[in-house]
Every structure is written in C-alpha cells, then in structure tokens.
C-alpha positions in Angstrom: -9.9 -42.7 38.9 -7.6 -39.8 37.7 -8.2 -36.7 36.1 -6.9 -36.1 32.6 -6.5 -33.0 31.0 -6.1 -32.5 27.3 -6.2 -29.0 24.9 -9.1 -28.5 23.1 -10.5 -25.6 20.4 -13.2 -23.4 21.5 -14.9 -24.1 18.5 -15.8 -28.1 19.5 -19.6 -28.0 20.6 -21.2 -30.2 23.4 -22.3 -32.7 21.3 -19.0 -33.6 19.2 -17.1 -32.8 23.0 -19.1 -36.1 24.4 -18.6 -38.1 21.7 -14.5 -37.4 21.6 -15.0 -37.7 25.4 -16.1 -41.3 25.2 -14.0 -42.3 22.1 -11.1 -41.5 24.5 -12.6 -43.6 27.1 -14.0 -46.6 25.2 -17.0 -46.3 25.3 -17.1 -45.2 29.0 -19.6 -42.7 30.2 -16.9 -40.4 32.0 -17.2 -37.0 34.0 -15.8 -34.7 31.8 -15.2 -30.6 32.5 -15.3 -27.8 29.1 -12.9 -25.5 30.7 -12.7 -23.7 27.1 -9.3 -24.2 25.8 -9.2 -27.8 27.6 -11.1 -30.4 28.5 -11.2 -32.3 32.0 -11.9 -36.2 32.0 -12.2 -38.1 35.4 -11.8 -41.8 34.7 -10.6 -45.3 34.5 -9.3 -45.2 31.4 -6.2 -44.4 30.5 -6.5 -41.2 28.7 -3.3 -39.7 29.1 0.2 -40.6 30.9 0.0 -37.7 33.1 -3.4 -38.3 34.8 -3.7 -36.7 38.2 -5.5 -38.5 41.4 -7.9 -35.7 43.3 -6.4 -34.2 46.5 -7.6 -36.4 49.4 -9.6 -34.6 51.9 -10.3 -35.6 55.0 -13.3 -34.8 57.5 -13.5 -31.1 58.2 -11.4 -30.5 55.1 -12.2 -27.1 53.2 -11.4 -26.5 49.6 -12.5 -24.2 46.5 -14.4 -25.9 44.2 -15.9 -25.7 40.3 -18.8 -27.2 38.9 -20.9 -27.0 35.8 -24.6 -27.8 36.4 -28.2 -27.6 34.7 -30.4 -26.7 37.9 -34.3 -26.8 37.1 -37.4 -28.1 39.2 -39.1 -31.2 37.6 -42.6 -31.8 37.5 -43.8 -35.6 36.0 -41.6 -35.5 32.9 -41.3 -31.6 32.5 -37.9 -29.5 33.7 -38.9 -26.2 34.8 -35.5 -24.1 34.5 -35.1 -21.1 37.0 -35.0 -17.7 35.7 -31.6 -16.6 34.6 -31.2 -14.1 37.6 -32.9 -16.6 40.3 -29.2 -17.3 42.5 -31.3 -18.4 45.4 -33.1 -21.5 43.7 -29.4 -22.2 42.1 -27.8 -22.1 45.3 -30.7 -24.1 47.2 -30.8 -26.6 44.6 -26.8 -27.8 45.0 -27.1 -27.4 48.2 -29.9 -30.2 48.2 -27.4 -32.3 46.2 -24.5 -31.8 48.1 -23.3 -35.2 49.5 -20.8 -35.9 51.6 -19.9 -32.0 52.5 -21.7 -28.8 53.1 -21.1 -25.4 51.2 -19.5 -22.7 53.2 -19.2 -19.8 50.1 -21.0 -20.3 46.9 -21.1 -17.7 44.0 -23.1 -18.6 40.7 -23.3 -17.7 37.2 -25.7 -18.7 34.7 -26.9 -18.7 31.2 -29.2 -20.5 29.0 -27.4 -22.4 26.2 -28.7 -24.2 22.7 -29.1 -27.6 22.2 -30.6 -29.5 19.2 -33.7 -30.2 21.4 -34.0 -26.8 22.1 -32.2 -24.7 25.4 -31.0 -25.5 28.8 -29.8 -24.2 31.5 -25.8 -23.9 32.0 -25.1 -22.9 35.6 -21.3 -22.5 36.8 -20.9 -22.6 40.7 -17.5 -21.5 42.1 -17.3 -21.8 46.2 -15.9 -23.4 49.5 -17.1 -26.9 50.6 -16.2 -28.4 54.0 -16.0 -32.3 53.8 -19.0 -33.9 56.1 -18.6 -37.5 54.7 -15.5 -38.9 53.2 -16.8 -41.8 51.8 -19.8 -40.3 50.7 -17.7 -37.1 49.2 -15.4 -39.2 47.2 -18.9 -41.1 45.4 -19.7 -37.6 44.5 -16.1 -36.9 43.2 -16.2 -40.2 41.2 -20.1 -40.1 40.2 -20.8 -36.5 40.2 -23.4 -34.2 41.4 -26.8 -35.8 40.7 -29.7 -34.2 38.5 -26.8 -33.0 35.7 -26.6 -34.3 32.1 -23.4 -35.5 32.2 -23.6 -36.0 28.2 -23.1 -32.2 28.4 -20.2 -32.1 30.7 -22.2 -31.1 33.8 -21.7 -32.5 37.3 -18.1 -33.1 37.8 -17.0 -31.3 41.1 -13.5 -29.9 40.5 -11.9 -29.5 43.5 -8.2 -27.7 44.1 
C-alpha cells in the first residue's frame, strides 16, 4: 500500500471527494485523508507515479500521528455523538480502538459537520503513539481505525 498525495480545491465536498477517490482507485474503497488543499489516498492502485510507503516502525518506536474520526457511542442502531467540548470521551473512544499501538500524548479538536442525512461528528486527533504490536499496527495502517465512516475520509492513521 502506498500513500498518494494529490492537490484538490477546498470547495470539493465529502461526497464528491469520495466519488473522485473511488474513481482514481478503480472502485477500490481506499483510506483517504482530506487535508484541505490536498488529499492523501492510501491504496494498492497506482494513483500517482510518486506514491510513498508509510514509515516502517518497529516494536517500541514512537511517532507523531494524525487521525480524523467520527466519535460516538452506539446503542442498538442509534449513534450518540459526544458533546463538542467532551474531549475526555473522545480520547477514551480512540484509546479503545488503538490496535497495535498505545497513545502516549493526545490532542483533539471536534466540530459538527453537515451531511445529506443531517449532521455528524468530525474529530481531528494529533498525538504521539508507541508501537506495541508491529503486525497489528501495520494492519491498522492498512485498514484504518475501526468505527469511522471511511466514505467521509475518516479512519486513516497518518504517521510521520
């Protein structure tokens, strides 16, 4: 899997971006991260000639990371988003989903975003992680952090 960075206008919305990304990857449902003026796409497809591999971290290695997620508690089929100021619940939510790594330091910023069916939570995490299981960590890099709506560009763990 390679990370491909391509420029994008800020005006491209989440639904359009999802369709663009799937078109660039021949229908594959890859992870992607919308950074405003560019998008990072993690895929097996040859999206650009300049794709980059993720850094290879070993057991005990530490790295700065970024992650965009939608944080919620779920009862039956209903999602309950945390109040915007509730950073403790967001941090607990992410720590519960950390596969192959532990979180050493964490910061989050949350907002509510409009989608066709209403509103949803968007939380941007930055922090420092430490690899605790290399195989499981590499799987997280490949498949994303669980519980995040990938169609909106959520769940992709970016490491430095």
